[in-house]
C-alpha positions as CSV (number, residue, x, y, z in Angstrom):
1,M,-0.1,-0.5,-0.3
2,E,1.0,3.0,-1.0
3,N,0.7,6.0,1.4
4,P,-2.5,5.3,3.4
5,T,-5.3,7.5,4.6
6,K,-5.3,8.5,7.8
7,E,-8.5,6.2,8.2
8,E,-6.8,3.4,7.2
9,R,-4.2,4.7,9.3
10,E,-6.0,4.0,11.9
11,K,-8.0,0.8,10.8
12,L,-4.0,-1.1,10.9
13,R,-3.9,1.0,14.7
14,E,-6.9,-0.2,16.1
15,Q,-6.1,-4.1,14.4
16,E,-2.7,-4.3,15.1
17,F,-4.1,-3.2,19.4
18,Q,-6.7,-5.8,18.6
19,D,-4.2,-8.5,17.8
20,K,-2.3,-7.8,20.5
21,I,-5.4,-8.5,22.9
22,N,-6.1,-11.1,21.7
23,K,-3.1,-12.9,21.8
24,E,-2.4,-11.9,25.3
25,K,-6.1,-13.1,25.7
26,S,-4.3,-16.6,24.3
27,K,-1.5,-16.2,26.5
28,K,-3.4,-16.4,29.4
29,L,-5.8,-19.3,28.2
30,M,-3.1,-21.0,27.3
31,R,-1.4,-20.6,30.7
32,K,-4.7,-21.8,33.2
33,I,-5.0,-24.5,31.0
34,L,-1.4,-25.8,31.3
35,Y,-1.9,-25.1,35.5
36,I,-4.3,-27.3,35.0
37,V,-3.3,-30.2,32.8
38,I,0.3,-30.7,34.1
39,P,-1.4,-31.4,37.7
40,I,-4.0,-33.9,36.1
41,L,-1.3,-35.8,34.3
42,I,1.6,-35.5,37.2
43,V,-1.6,-37.6,39.2
44,G,-2.1,-39.6,37.1
45,G,1.4,-40.9,36.7
46,L,1.6,-41.5,40.3
47,V,-1.8,-43.4,39.8
48,Y,-0.5,-45.3,36.7
49,A,2.6,-46.6,38.2
50,G,0.7,-47.8,41.6
51,I,-1.3,-49.8,40.3
52,S,1.4,-51.0,37.6
53,S,4.1,-51.5,40.3
54,S,1.4,-53.2,43.0
55,S,0.2,-55.5,40.3
56,K,3.4,-57.7,39.2
57,P,4.2,-60.0,41.3
58,G,6.8,-59.9,43.5
59,E,10.7,-61.1,42.8
60,Y,11.0,-64.4,45.3
61,D,7.0,-65.1,44.6
62,D,7.3,-68.5,43.7
63,F,10.5,-69.2,46.0
64,A,8.4,-68.2,48.3
65,K,4.9,-69.9,47.9
66,C,7.4,-73.4,47.5
67,L,8.1,-72.6,51.5
68,T,4.8,-72.5,52.3
69,E,4.4,-76.0,50.6
70,N,6.8,-78.0,51.8
71,N,5.7,-76.8,56.3
72,I,8.5,-73.9,56.5
73,K,7.9,-71.2,58.4
74,E,10.0,-68.1,60.1
75,Y,9.1,-66.9,63.2
76,G,9.9,-63.7,64.1
77,A,8.7,-60.9,66.5
78,F,6.9,-57.5,64.8
79,W,9.3,-55.4,66.4
80,C,12.9,-57.3,66.2
81,S,15.5,-55.8,63.7
82,N,16.7,-58.9,62.4
83,C,12.7,-60.5,61.5
84,A,12.5,-57.1,59.8
85,E,15.9,-57.9,57.2
86,Q,15.2,-61.0,56.2
87,K,11.2,-59.6,55.7
88,K,12.6,-57.0,52.8
89,M,14.9,-59.6,51.6
90,F,12.3,-61.1,50.3
91,G,10.1,-58.2,49.4
92,K,6.5,-58.3,48.3
93,S,6.5,-61.8,48.3
94,F,6.7,-62.2,51.7
95,E,3.6,-62.1,52.1
96,F,3.8,-66.4,51.1
97,V,6.0,-66.9,53.6
98,N,4.5,-68.8,56.6
99,Y,5.0,-66.3,59.1
100,I,4.4,-66.9,62.8
101,E,5.1,-63.9,65.3
102,C,5.5,-65.0,68.5
103,D,5.6,-62.0,70.3
104,A,1.6,-62.3,71.9
105,R,1.7,-57.7,71.0
106,G,2.0,-58.7,67.7
107,N,-0.9,-59.2,64.9
108,N,-2.3,-62.8,64.1
109,A,0.1,-63.7,67.2
110,Q,0.6,-67.5,67.9
111,P,3.7,-67.3,71.4
112,E,1.9,-71.2,72.2
113,L,3.2,-72.8,69.3
114,C,7.5,-70.5,69.2
115,Q,7.2,-71.8,72.6
116,Q,6.1,-75.1,71.5
117,N,8.7,-74.7,68.9
118,G,11.3,-73.7,71.6
119,I,11.8,-70.7,69.5
120,R,14.8,-68.5,71.6
121,G,15.9,-65.3,68.8
122,Y,13.7,-64.3,66.3
123,P,14.1,-64.7,63.4
124,T,14.6,-68.0,63.9
125,W,13.0,-70.6,60.9
126,I,12.2,-74.1,60.9
127,I,13.0,-76.0,58.1
128,D,12.4,-80.3,57.7
129,G,12.6,-80.2,61.9
130,E,16.2,-78.0,61.4
131,K,16.8,-74.5,63.4
132,Y,18.3,-72.0,61.2
133,E,18.9,-68.9,63.6
134,G,19.3,-65.7,62.9
135,V,19.5,-64.0,59.4
136,Q,19.1,-66.5,56.3
137,S,20.5,-65.5,53.1
138,L,18.0,-66.6,50.1
139,E,20.5,-68.5,49.1
140,N,20.7,-70.9,52.2
141,L,16.4,-71.0,52.6
142,A,16.9,-71.8,48.7
143,Q,19.7,-75.1,49.8
144,Y,18.2,-75.6,52.9
145,S,14.5,-76.3,52.3
146,G,15.2,-76.9,48.5
147,C,13.2,-74.8,46.9
148,S,14.2,-73.1,43.8
149,L,15.2,-68.6,44.0
150,N,14.4,-68.8,40.6
151,S,11.7,-69.2,38.7
């Protein structure tokens, strides 16, 4: 356009002004959307991660089930740090271990069974009538029990 008229210049400035306002509105809208969408994505990702990891089997599920199927028991107490260490070795597979709580204050306590079996320290494993006191490596438990550590 050569030498726009005063009216055309006014329209051009008005259009530029409107474009600037629209651009600012778009930026504000985009920020609002991001402030809503990003937290939703983060929460969704965390929920998904929690669900998918909790539905996966534990690394030693088959091993722990084999121990239980062979009537192998771990005797312990809820307050025992060595028992906690032993439990940690199994990870989520510990749910399949036949664990006997010896302290009467613990969940599902069976102190009379511990007394009958002469349990003196924790943890104690009884495998084929043999007592193994203290924390046992999973490799030793596999060797004593005949259960395979590998699925």
